[in-house]
C-alpha positions as CSV (number, residue, x, y, z in Angstrom):
1,M,1.8,-8.2,-17.8
2,S,-0.3,-6.3,-15.4
3,D,0.4,-4.2,-12.2
4,W,-0.2,-6.2,-9.1
5,L,-1.4,-3.2,-7.2
6,T,-3.2,-0.3,-8.8
7,P,-5.1,2.9,-7.6
8,E,-8.2,1.2,-9.0
9,D,-7.7,-1.7,-6.5
10,V,-7.4,0.7,-3.6
11,G,-10.3,2.9,-4.8
12,A,-12.5,-0.2,-5.1
13,Y,-11.6,-1.2,-1.5
14,L,-12.4,2.3,-0.3
15,D,-15.6,2.5,-2.3
16,L,-14.5,5.6,-4.1
17,I,-16.3,6.9,-7.1
18,E,-14.7,5.2,-10.1
19,A,-14.6,8.3,-12.2
20,N,-12.5,10.1,-9.6
21,V,-9.9,7.4,-9.1
22,A,-7.9,8.1,-12.3
23,T,-7.4,11.7,-11.4
24,D,-6.7,11.4,-7.7
25,D,-3.1,12.2,-7.1
26,N,-3.3,11.3,-3.4
27,L,-4.6,7.8,-4.3
28,A,-1.8,7.3,-6.9
29,L,0.9,8.4,-4.5
30,S,-0.5,6.3,-1.7
31,T,-0.6,3.2,-3.9
32,A,2.9,3.9,-5.3
33,A,4.4,4.3,-1.8
34,V,3.0,0.9,-0.6
35,K,3.8,-0.8,-3.9
36,A,7.5,0.2,-3.7
37,A,7.8,-0.7,0.0
38,V,6.3,-4.2,-0.5
39,E,8.4,-4.9,-3.6
40,R,11.6,-3.8,-1.7
41,R,10.9,-6.0,1.3
42,R,9.4,-9.0,-0.5
43,S,12.1,-9.5,-3.2
44,D,11.4,-13.2,-2.9
45,L,8.1,-12.7,-4.9
46,D,7.6,-12.2,-8.6
47,F,5.8,-8.9,-9.1
48,T,5.8,-8.9,-12.9
49,D,2.4,-10.5,-13.1
50,S,-0.6,-9.8,-10.8
51,L,-1.5,-13.5,-10.9
52,T,1.8,-14.5,-9.1
53,V,1.3,-12.2,-6.1
54,P,-0.3,-14.1,-3.2
55,A,-3.8,-12.8,-2.3
56,D,-2.8,-12.0,1.3
57,V,0.1,-9.9,0.2
58,K,-2.1,-8.0,-2.2
59,G,-4.9,-7.7,0.4
60,G,-2.5,-6.3,3.0
61,A,-1.0,-3.8,0.5
62,V,-4.5,-2.6,-0.5
63,I,-5.5,-2.0,3.1
64,W,-2.2,-0.2,3.8
65,A,-2.5,2.0,0.7
66,G,-6.1,2.8,1.8
67,L,-5.0,3.8,5.2
68,I,-2.3,6.1,3.8
69,Y,-4.8,7.6,1.4
70,Q,-7.3,8.3,4.2
71,T,-4.5,9.9,6.3
72,R,-3.4,12.1,3.4
73,N,-7.0,13.3,2.9
74,A,-7.5,14.0,6.6
75,P,-7.9,17.8,7.4
76,S,-4.7,17.9,9.4
77,G,-2.8,16.6,6.5
78,F,0.2,14.3,6.2
79,A,3.6,15.9,5.3
80,G,4.7,13.4,2.7
81,Y,6.5,10.2,2.0
82,G,10.1,11.3,2.6
83,D,10.3,9.5,6.0
84,E,9.6,5.7,5.8
85,T,8.4,5.7,9.4
86,T,5.6,8.0,8.4
87,V,4.4,5.5,5.9
88,Y,4.5,2.7,8.5
89,D,2.9,4.9,11.2
90,S,-0.2,5.3,8.9
91,L,-1.1,1.7,9.8
92,G,-1.9,2.6,13.4
93,A,-3.7,-0.2,15.2
94,R,-3.7,-2.4,12.1
95,R,0.1,-2.5,11.8
96,A,0.5,-6.2,13.0
97,E,-2.4,-7.4,10.8
98,V,-1.2,-5.8,7.6
99,M,2.5,-6.7,8.2
100,R,1.5,-10.3,8.8
101,M,-0.6,-10.3,5.6
102,I,2.2,-8.9,3.5
103,G,4.7,-11.2,5.1
104,W,6.9,-8.4,6.4
105,R,9.7,-9.8,8.4
106,R,12.1,-8.0,10.6
107,P,15.6,-7.8,9.0
108,V,18.1,-10.3,10.3
109,Q,21.4,-8.7,11.3
110,A,24.5,-10.8,10.9
């Protein structure tokens, strides 16, 4: 069993130096925040094996984690992950594209 989303995936997307990826706390936190958000929302998917996660879901998650990482490393900073809207706001102009890739649907109220 392998993780479907790893800091190495995000680091490769961002062209980070491979040696720094393993020790970058911001990269690990950014990846973990997106991984948890996608797994909560897409409970219809099997995340136990990286081969069962659709490529568009993984691609959207990698882009999202990369955007969060870049926001956290910006000089002005980024307070943290306590507020979910802060995580979503990191998507900026790419929100619709990434949410479509992930398959994020609005909750249906009964």
